[in-house]
PDB file of N, CA, C and O in Angstrom:
ATOM      1  N   MET A   1     -13.279 -26.223  -6.025  1.00  0.00           N
ATOM      2  CA  MET A   1     -12.531 -25.333  -5.160  1.00  0.00           C
ATOM      3  C   MET A   1     -12.609 -23.891  -5.654  1.00  0.00           C
ATOM      4  O   MET A   1     -12.775 -22.974  -4.850  1.00  0.00           O
ATOM      5  N   PHE A   2     -12.493 -23.681  -6.963  1.00  0.00           N
ATOM      6  CA  PHE A   2     -12.518 -22.319  -7.491  1.00  0.00           C
ATOM      7  C   PHE A   2     -13.872 -21.658  -7.265  1.00  0.00           C
ATOM      8  O   PHE A   2     -13.949 -20.444  -7.079  1.00  0.00           O
ATOM      9  N   LYS A   3     -14.944 -22.457  -7.282  1.00  0.00           N
ATOM     10  CA  LYS A   3     -16.275 -21.911  -7.034  1.00  0.00           C
ATOM     11  C   LYS A   3     -16.332 -21.297  -5.638  1.00  0.00           C
ATOM     12  O   LYS A   3     -16.873 -20.206  -5.457  1.00  0.00           O
ATOM     13  N   HIS A   4     -15.779 -21.993  -4.662  1.00  0.00           N
ATOM     14  CA  HIS A   4     -15.791 -21.489  -3.289  1.00  0.00           C
ATOM     15  C   HIS A   4     -14.915 -20.245  -3.162  1.00  0.00           C
ATOM     16  O   HIS A   4     -15.261 -19.317  -2.431  1.00  0.00           O
ATOM     17  N   GLN A   5     -13.796 -20.218  -3.861  1.00  0.00           N
ATOM     18  CA  GLN A   5     -12.927 -19.038  -3.827  1.00  0.00           C
ATOM     19  C   GLN A   5     -13.615 -17.846  -4.475  1.00  0.00           C
ATOM     20  O   GLN A   5     -13.444 -16.712  -4.027  1.00  0.00           O
ATOM     21  N   ALA A   6     -14.392 -18.091  -5.525  1.00  0.00           N
ATOM     22  CA  ALA A   6     -15.128 -17.012  -6.185  1.00  0.00           C
ATOM     23  C   ALA A   6     -16.175 -16.426  -5.242  1.00  0.00           C
ATOM     24  O   ALA A   6     -16.339 -15.209  -5.163  1.00  0.00           O
ATOM     25  N   ILE A   7     -16.873 -17.294  -4.536  1.00  0.00           N
ATOM     26  CA  ILE A   7     -17.885 -16.837  -3.577  1.00  0.00           C
ATOM     27  C   ILE A   7     -17.214 -16.090  -2.431  1.00  0.00           C
ATOM     28  O   ILE A   7     -17.690 -15.034  -2.013  1.00  0.00           O
ATOM     29  N   PHE A   8     -16.119 -16.630  -1.924  1.00  0.00           N
ATOM     30  CA  PHE A   8     -15.370 -16.009  -0.834  1.00  0.00           C
ATOM     31  C   PHE A   8     -14.864 -14.629  -1.250  1.00  0.00           C
ATOM     32  O   PHE A   8     -14.947 -13.675  -0.476  1.00  0.00           O
ATOM     33  N   SER A   9     -14.342 -14.523  -2.463  1.00  0.00           N
ATOM     34  CA  SER A   9     -13.847 -13.241  -2.971  1.00  0.00           C
ATOM     35  C   SER A   9     -14.978 -12.230  -3.070  1.00  0.00           C
ATOM     36  O   SER A   9     -14.811 -11.069  -2.697  1.00  0.00           O
ATOM     37  N   ALA A  10     -16.122 -12.666  -3.568  1.00  0.00           N
ATOM     38  CA  ALA A  10     -17.276 -11.772  -3.690  1.00  0.00           C
ATOM     39  C   ALA A  10     -17.729 -11.271  -2.316  1.00  0.00           C
ATOM     40  O   ALA A  10     -18.123 -10.113  -2.174  1.00  0.00           O
ATOM     41  N   GLU A  11     -17.673 -12.135  -1.318  1.00  0.00           N
ATOM     42  CA  GLU A  11     -18.031 -11.728   0.046  1.00  0.00           C
ATOM     43  C   GLU A  11     -17.049 -10.686   0.574  1.00  0.00           C
ATOM     44  O   GLU A  11     -17.447  -9.745   1.260  1.00  0.00           O
ATOM     45  N   LEU A  12     -15.773 -10.855   0.255  1.00  0.00           N
ATOM     46  CA  LEU A  12     -14.773  -9.871   0.684  1.00  0.00           C
ATOM     47  C   LEU A  12     -14.975  -8.534  -0.022  1.00  0.00           C
ATOM     48  O   LEU A  12     -14.766  -7.479   0.578  1.00  0.00           O
ATOM     49  N   VAL A  13     -15.378  -8.569  -1.283  1.00  0.00           N
ATOM     50  CA  VAL A  13     -15.667  -7.331  -2.015  1.00  0.00           C
ATOM     51  C   VAL A  13     -16.835  -6.602  -1.350  1.00  0.00           C
ATOM     52  O   VAL A  13     -16.812  -5.380  -1.209  1.00  0.00           O
ATOM     53  N   THR A  14     -17.842  -7.350  -0.948  1.00  0.00           N
ATOM     54  CA  THR A  14     -18.988  -6.749  -0.260  1.00  0.00           C
ATOM     55  C   THR A  14     -18.538  -6.076   1.031  1.00  0.00           C
ATOM     56  O   THR A  14     -18.976  -4.968   1.342  1.00  0.00           O
ATOM     57  N   LYS A  15     -17.668  -6.740   1.778  1.00  0.00           N
ATOM     58  CA  LYS A  15     -17.145  -6.158   3.020  1.00  0.00           C
ATOM     59  C   LYS A  15     -16.316  -4.910   2.719  1.00  0.00           C
ATOM     60  O   LYS A  15     -16.425  -3.903   3.419  1.00  0.00           O
ATOM     61  N   TRP A  16     -15.486  -4.982   1.674  1.00  0.00           N
ATOM     62  CA  TRP A  16     -14.655  -3.837   1.296  1.00  0.00           C
ATOM     63  C   TRP A  16     -15.538  -2.637   0.959  1.00  0.00           C
ATOM     64  O   TRP A  16     -15.281  -1.522   1.412  1.00  0.00           O
ATOM     65  N   ASN A  17     -16.574  -2.874   0.165  1.00  0.00           N
ATOM     66  CA  ASN A  17     -17.477  -1.796  -0.235  1.00  0.00           C
ATOM     67  C   ASN A  17     -18.265  -1.239   0.946  1.00  0.00           C
ATOM     68  O   ASN A  17     -18.739  -0.104   0.900  1.00  0.00           O
ATOM     69  N   ALA A  18     -18.405  -2.034   2.001  1.00  0.00           N
ATOM     70  CA  ALA A  18     -19.095  -1.582   3.211  1.00  0.00           C
ATOM     71  C   ALA A  18     -18.150  -0.828   4.147  1.00  0.00           C
ATOM     72  O   ALA A  18     -18.555  -0.397   5.227  1.00  0.00           O
ATOM     73  N   GLY A  19     -16.896  -0.669   3.734  1.00  0.00           N
ATOM     74  CA  GLY A  19     -15.927   0.081   4.528  1.00  0.00           C
ATOM     75  C   GLY A  19     -15.151  -0.745   5.534  1.00  0.00           C
ATOM     76  O   GLY A  19     -14.447  -0.187   6.376  1.00  0.00           O
ATOM     77  N   GLN A  20     -15.263  -2.052   5.466  1.00  0.00           N
ATOM     78  CA  GLN A  20     -14.574  -2.929   6.410  1.00  0.00           C
ATOM     79  C   GLN A  20     -13.202  -3.332   5.857  1.00  0.00           C
ATOM     80  O   GLN A  20     -12.888  -4.517   5.742  1.00  0.00           O
ATOM     81  N   HIS A  21     -12.399  -2.331   5.522  1.00  0.00           N
ATOM     82  CA  HIS A  21     -11.113  -2.570   4.869  1.00  0.00           C
ATOM     83  C   HIS A  21     -10.160  -3.382   5.734  1.00  0.00           C
ATOM     84  O   HIS A  21      -9.531  -4.322   5.249  1.00  0.00           O
ATOM     85  N   ALA A  22     -10.049  -3.029   7.003  1.00  0.00           N
ATOM     86  CA  ALA A  22      -9.118  -3.740   7.888  1.00  0.00           C
ATOM     87  C   ALA A  22      -9.506  -5.208   8.029  1.00  0.00           C
ATOM     88  O   ALA A  22      -8.637  -6.078   8.082  1.00  0.00           O
ATOM     89  N   GLU A  23     -10.788  -5.483   8.089  1.00  0.00           N
ATOM     90  CA  GLU A  23     -11.231  -6.876   8.208  1.00  0.00           C
ATOM     91  C   GLU A  23     -10.853  -7.675   6.963  1.00  0.00           C
ATOM     92  O   GLU A  23     -10.408  -8.818   7.065  1.00  0.00           O
ATOM     93  N   VAL A  24     -11.031  -7.068   5.785  1.00  0.00           N
ATOM     94  CA  VAL A  24     -10.666  -7.749   4.538  1.00  0.00           C
ATOM     95  C   VAL A  24      -9.173  -8.056   4.532  1.00  0.00           C
ATOM     96  O   VAL A  24      -8.763  -9.165   4.187  1.00  0.00           O
ATOM     97  N   ARG A  25      -8.370  -7.080   4.912  1.00  0.00           N
ATOM     98  CA  ARG A  25      -6.923  -7.287   4.940  1.00  0.00           C
ATOM     99  C   ARG A  25      -6.547  -8.388   5.926  1.00  0.00           C
ATOM    100  O   ARG A  25      -5.724  -9.247   5.610  1.00  0.00           O
ATOM    101  N   ASN A  26      -7.135  -8.369   7.100  1.00  0.00           N
ATOM    102  CA  ASN A  26      -6.816  -9.379   8.113  1.00  0.00           C
ATOM    103  C   ASN A  26      -7.215 -10.777   7.668  1.00  0.00           C
ATOM    104  O   ASN A  26      -6.492 -11.739   7.927  1.00  0.00           O
ATOM    105  N   VAL A  27      -8.353 -10.901   7.004  1.00  0.00           N
ATOM    106  CA  VAL A  27      -8.798 -12.214   6.523  1.00  0.00           C
ATOM    107  C   VAL A  27      -7.822 -12.746   5.482  1.00  0.00           C
ATOM    108  O   VAL A  27      -7.407 -13.903   5.554  1.00  0.00           O
ATOM    109  N   ILE A  28      -7.454 -11.912   4.517  1.00  0.00           N
ATOM    110  CA  ILE A  28      -6.553 -12.363   3.453  1.00  0.00           C
ATOM    111  C   ILE A  28      -5.171 -12.681   4.018  1.00  0.00           C
ATOM    112  O   ILE A  28      -4.581 -13.705   3.674  1.00  0.00           O
ATOM    113  N   ARG A  29      -4.658 -11.819   4.873  1.00  0.00           N
ATOM    114  CA  ARG A  29      -3.334 -12.066   5.460  1.00  0.00           C
ATOM    115  C   ARG A  29      -3.336 -13.275   6.382  1.00  0.00           C
ATOM    116  O   ARG A  29      -2.295 -13.899   6.589  1.00  0.00           O
ATOM    117  N   GLY A  30      -4.491 -13.611   6.935  1.00  0.00           N
ATOM    118  CA  GLY A  30      -4.589 -14.729   7.854  1.00  0.00           C
ATOM    119  C   GLY A  30      -4.703 -16.090   7.187  1.00  0.00           C
ATOM    120  O   GLY A  30      -4.638 -17.113   7.868  1.00  0.00           O
ATOM    121  N   LEU A  31      -4.872 -16.124   5.866  1.00  0.00           N
ATOM    122  CA  LEU A  31      -4.967 -17.408   5.172  1.00  0.00           C
ATOM    123  C   LEU A  31      -3.625 -18.126   5.247  1.00  0.00           C
ATOM    124  O   LEU A  31      -2.585 -17.523   4.984  1.00  0.00           O
ATOM    125  N   LYS A  32      -3.641 -19.386   5.598  1.00  0.00           N
ATOM    126  CA  LYS A  32      -2.393 -20.152   5.754  1.00  0.00           C
ATOM    127  C   LYS A  32      -1.751 -20.482   4.417  1.00  0.00           C
ATOM    128  O   LYS A  32      -0.525 -20.505   4.306  1.00  0.00           O
ATOM    129  N   ASN A  33      -2.560 -20.736   3.408  1.00  0.00           N
ATOM    130  CA  ASN A  33      -2.049 -21.048   2.079  1.00  0.00           C
ATOM    131  C   ASN A  33      -1.804 -19.720   1.360  1.00  0.00           C
ATOM    132  O   ASN A  33      -2.747 -19.068   0.912  1.00  0.00           O
ATOM    133  N   LYS A  34      -0.541 -19.327   1.255  1.00  0.00           N
ATOM    134  CA  LYS A  34      -0.203 -18.015   0.701  1.00  0.00           C
ATOM    135  C   LYS A  34      -0.525 -17.909  -0.789  1.00  0.00           C
ATOM    136  O   LYS A  34      -0.846 -16.826  -1.278  1.00  0.00           O
ATOM    137  N   ALA A  35      -0.440 -19.020  -1.508  1.00  0.00           N
ATOM    138  CA  ALA A  35      -0.826 -18.994  -2.924  1.00  0.00           C
ATOM    139  C   ALA A  35      -2.321 -18.713  -3.044  1.00  0.00           C
ATOM    140  O   ALA A  35      -2.746 -17.952  -3.913  1.00  0.00           O
ATOM    141  N   GLN A  36      -3.102 -19.317  -2.187  1.00  0.00           N
ATOM    142  CA  GLN A  36      -4.544 -19.079  -2.188  1.00  0.00           C
ATOM    143  C   GLN A  36      -4.831 -17.629  -1.789  1.00  0.00           C
ATOM    144  O   GLN A  36      -5.716 -16.993  -2.361  1.00  0.00           O
ATOM    145  N   ALA A  37      -4.095 -17.111  -0.824  1.00  0.00           N
ATOM    146  CA  ALA A  37      -4.277 -15.726  -0.403  1.00  0.00           C
ATOM    147  C   ALA A  37      -3.994 -14.768  -1.555  1.00  0.00           C
ATOM    148  O   ALA A  37      -4.718 -13.790  -1.747  1.00  0.00           O
ATOM    149  N   ALA A  38      -2.943 -15.048  -2.319  1.00  0.00           N
ATOM    150  CA  ALA A  38      -2.611 -14.207  -3.466  1.00  0.00           C
ATOM    151  C   ALA A  38      -3.710 -14.275  -4.523  1.00  0.00           C
ATOM    152  O   ALA A  38      -4.063 -13.259  -5.123  1.00  0.00           O
ATOM    153  N   TYR A  39      -4.246 -15.465  -4.748  1.00  0.00           N
ATOM    154  CA  TYR A  39      -5.327 -15.641  -5.721  1.00  0.00           C
ATOM    155  C   TYR A  39      -6.572 -14.872  -5.274  1.00  0.00           C
ATOM    156  O   TYR A  39      -7.203 -14.187  -6.078  1.00  0.00           O
ATOM    157  N   ILE A  40      -6.917 -14.984  -4.009  1.00  0.00           N
ATOM    158  CA  ILE A  40      -8.091 -14.291  -3.473  1.00  0.00           C
ATOM    159  C   ILE A  40      -7.897 -12.779  -3.595  1.00  0.00           C
ATOM    160  O   ILE A  40      -8.814 -12.071  -4.013  1.00  0.00           O
ATOM    161  N   ALA A  41      -6.720 -12.282  -3.235  1.00  0.00           N
ATOM    162  CA  ALA A  41      -6.447 -10.848  -3.318  1.00  0.00           C
ATOM    163  C   ALA A  41      -6.540 -10.356  -4.757  1.00  0.00           C
ATOM    164  O   ALA A  41      -7.096  -9.289  -5.015  1.00  0.00           O
ATOM    165  N   ALA A  42      -6.002 -11.124  -5.689  1.00  0.00           N
ATOM    166  CA  ALA A  42      -6.077 -10.740  -7.100  1.00  0.00           C
ATOM    167  C   ALA A  42      -7.518 -10.727  -7.583  1.00  0.00           C
ATOM    168  O   ALA A  42      -7.933  -9.824  -8.309  1.00  0.00           O
ATOM    169  N   ARG A  43      -8.267 -11.722  -7.179  1.00  0.00           N
ATOM    170  CA  ARG A  43      -9.673 -11.800  -7.597  1.00  0.00           C
ATOM    171  C   ARG A  43     -10.477 -10.634  -7.015  1.00  0.00           C
ATOM    172  O   ARG A  43     -11.331 -10.070  -7.699  1.00  0.00           O
ATOM    173  N   VAL A  44     -10.212 -10.274  -5.768  1.00  0.00           N
ATOM    174  CA  VAL A  44     -10.889  -9.129  -5.154  1.00  0.00           C
ATOM    175  C   VAL A  44     -10.560  -7.861  -5.932  1.00  0.00           C
ATOM    176  O   VAL A  44     -11.452  -7.066  -6.228  1.00  0.00           O
ATOM    177  N   ALA A  45      -9.286  -7.666  -6.264  1.00  0.00           N
ATOM    178  CA  ALA A  45      -8.885  -6.475  -7.019  1.00  0.00           C
ATOM    179  C   ALA A  45      -9.607  -6.405  -8.357  1.00  0.00           C
ATOM    180  O   ALA A  45     -10.061  -5.335  -8.763  1.00  0.00           O
ATOM    181  N   ILE A  46      -9.715  -7.525  -9.038  1.00  0.00           N
ATOM    182  CA  ILE A  46     -10.406  -7.550 -10.331  1.00  0.00           C
ATOM    183  C   ILE A  46     -11.882  -7.225 -10.154  1.00  0.00           C
ATOM    184  O   ILE A  46     -12.451  -6.451 -10.924  1.00  0.00           O
ATOM    185  N   LEU A  47     -12.494  -7.814  -9.146  1.00  0.00           N
ATOM    186  CA  LEU A  47     -13.924  -7.584  -8.919  1.00  0.00           C
ATOM    187  C   LEU A  47     -14.223  -6.141  -8.516  1.00  0.00           C
ATOM    188  O   LEU A  47     -15.308  -5.632  -8.797  1.00  0.00           O
ATOM    189  N   LEU A  48     -13.279  -5.489  -7.866  1.00  0.00           N
ATOM    190  CA  LEU A  48     -13.495  -4.109  -7.442  1.00  0.00           C
ATOM    191  C   LEU A  48     -13.510  -3.137  -8.616  1.00  0.00           C
ATOM    192  O   LEU A  48     -14.144  -2.085  -8.537  1.00  0.00           O
ATOM    193  N   GLY A  49     -12.836  -3.467  -9.678  1.00  0.00           N
ATOM    194  CA  GLY A  49     -12.762  -2.554 -10.814  1.00  0.00           C
ATOM    195  C   GLY A  49     -11.535  -1.670 -10.706  1.00  0.00           C
ATOM    196  O   GLY A  49     -10.913  -1.569  -9.648  1.00  0.00           O
ATOM    197  N   GLN A  50     -11.202  -1.041 -11.803  1.00  0.00           N
ATOM    198  CA  GLN A  50      -9.934  -0.326 -11.918  1.00  0.00           C
ATOM    199  C   GLN A  50      -9.741   0.767 -10.869  1.00  0.00           C
ATOM    200  O   GLN A  50      -8.677   0.835 -10.255  1.00  0.00           O
ATOM    201  N   ASP A  51     -10.727   1.610 -10.650  1.00  0.00           N
ATOM    202  CA  ASP A  51     -10.548   2.729  -9.722  1.00  0.00           C
ATOM    203  C   ASP A  51     -10.353   2.261  -8.282  1.00  0.00           C
ATOM    204  O   ASP A  51      -9.424   2.699  -7.603  1.00  0.00           O
ATOM    205  N   GLU A  52     -11.215   1.388  -7.829  1.00  0.00           N
ATOM    206  CA  GLU A  52     -11.152   0.925  -6.442  1.00  0.00           C
ATOM    207  C   GLU A  52     -10.024  -0.083  -6.228  1.00  0.00           C
ATOM    208  O   GLU A  52      -9.534  -0.233  -5.108  1.00  0.00           O
ATOM    209  N   ALA A  53      -9.612  -0.769  -7.281  1.00  0.00           N
ATOM    210  CA  ALA A  53      -8.549  -1.772  -7.161  1.00  0.00           C
ATOM    211  C   ALA A  53      -7.248  -1.137  -6.674  1.00  0.00           C
ATOM    212  O   ALA A  53      -6.533  -1.736  -5.871  1.00  0.00           O
ATOM    213  N   TRP A  54      -6.937   0.058  -7.148  1.00  0.00           N
ATOM    214  CA  TRP A  54      -5.693   0.697  -6.716  1.00  0.00           C
ATOM    215  C   TRP A  54      -5.722   1.013  -5.228  1.00  0.00           C
ATOM    216  O   TRP A  54      -4.706   0.869  -4.548  1.00  0.00           O
ATOM    217  N   SER A  55      -6.863   1.439  -4.714  1.00  0.00           N
ATOM    218  CA  SER A  55      -6.989   1.680  -3.269  1.00  0.00           C
ATOM    219  C   SER A  55      -6.792   0.386  -2.494  1.00  0.00           C
ATOM    220  O   SER A  55      -6.134   0.367  -1.454  1.00  0.00           O
ATOM    221  N   PHE A  56      -7.368  -0.697  -3.011  1.00  0.00           N
ATOM    222  CA  PHE A  56      -7.233  -2.008  -2.376  1.00  0.00           C
ATOM    223  C   PHE A  56      -5.774  -2.451  -2.372  1.00  0.00           C
ATOM    224  O   PHE A  56      -5.268  -2.908  -1.348  1.00  0.00           O
ATOM    225  N   ILE A  57      -5.101  -2.320  -3.503  1.00  0.00           N
ATOM    226  CA  ILE A  57      -3.697  -2.734  -3.612  1.00  0.00           C
ATOM    227  C   ILE A  57      -2.825  -1.927  -2.655  1.00  0.00           C
ATOM    228  O   ILE A  57      -1.974  -2.489  -1.966  1.00  0.00           O
ATOM    229  N   ASP A  58      -3.033  -0.613  -2.610  1.00  0.00           N
ATOM    230  CA  ASP A  58      -2.259   0.223  -1.689  1.00  0.00           C
ATOM    231  C   ASP A  58      -2.518  -0.168  -0.238  1.00  0.00           C
ATOM    232  O   ASP A  58      -1.594  -0.204   0.574  1.00  0.00           O
ATOM    233  N   PHE A  59      -3.772  -0.461   0.083  1.00  0.00           N
ATOM    234  CA  PHE A  59      -4.121  -0.832   1.454  1.00  0.00           C
ATOM    235  C   PHE A  59      -3.526  -2.177   1.838  1.00  0.00           C
ATOM    236  O   PHE A  59      -3.156  -2.383   2.994  1.00  0.00           O
ATOM    237  N   MET A  60      -3.429  -3.094   0.884  1.00  0.00           N
ATOM    238  CA  MET A  60      -2.906  -4.433   1.154  1.00  0.00           C
ATOM    239  C   MET A  60      -1.380  -4.473   1.211  1.00  0.00           C
ATOM    240  O   MET A  60      -0.809  -5.496   1.592  1.00  0.00           O
ATOM    241  N   ASP A  61      -0.714  -3.390   0.843  1.00  0.00           N
ATOM    242  CA  ASP A  61       0.748  -3.343   0.864  1.00  0.00           C
ATOM    243  C   ASP A  61       1.259  -3.765   2.243  1.00  0.00           C
ATOM    244  O   ASP A  61       0.815  -3.224   3.256  1.00  0.00           O
ATOM    245  N   PRO A  62       2.189  -4.728   2.292  1.00  0.00           N
ATOM    246  CA  PRO A  62       2.675  -5.209   3.592  1.00  0.00           C
ATOM    247  C   PRO A  62       3.358  -4.134   4.431  1.00  0.00           C
ATOM    248  O   PRO A  62       3.511  -4.305   5.640  1.00  0.00           O
ATOM    249  N   ASN A  63       3.766  -3.040   3.817  1.00  0.00           N
ATOM    250  CA  ASN A  63       4.424  -1.964   4.560  1.00  0.00           C
ATOM    251  C   ASN A  63       3.425  -1.008   5.202  1.00  0.00           C
ATOM    252  O   ASN A  63       3.817  -0.063   5.887  1.00  0.00           O
ATOM    253  N   ASN A  64       2.144  -1.250   4.981  1.00  0.00           N
ATOM    254  CA  ASN A  64       1.105  -0.392   5.587  1.00  0.00           C
ATOM    255  C   ASN A  64       0.652  -0.967   6.897  1.00  0.00           C
ATOM    256  O   ASN A  64      -0.215  -0.393   7.557  1.00  0.00           O
TER     257      ASN A  64
END
């Protein structure tokens, strides 16, 4: 299961880097398993690196 989540996270990072921020947010928010969604979001933030991770975290804020 973790292998598939790693691949899925990497695909979301590729989309994020391509400027498809809203799509990444919608995919993560649309996951039914909220624990899995949190894991995927954390993994994406780590894969993005420190500078881009903060932009991702701010964009994913539920108040945005």
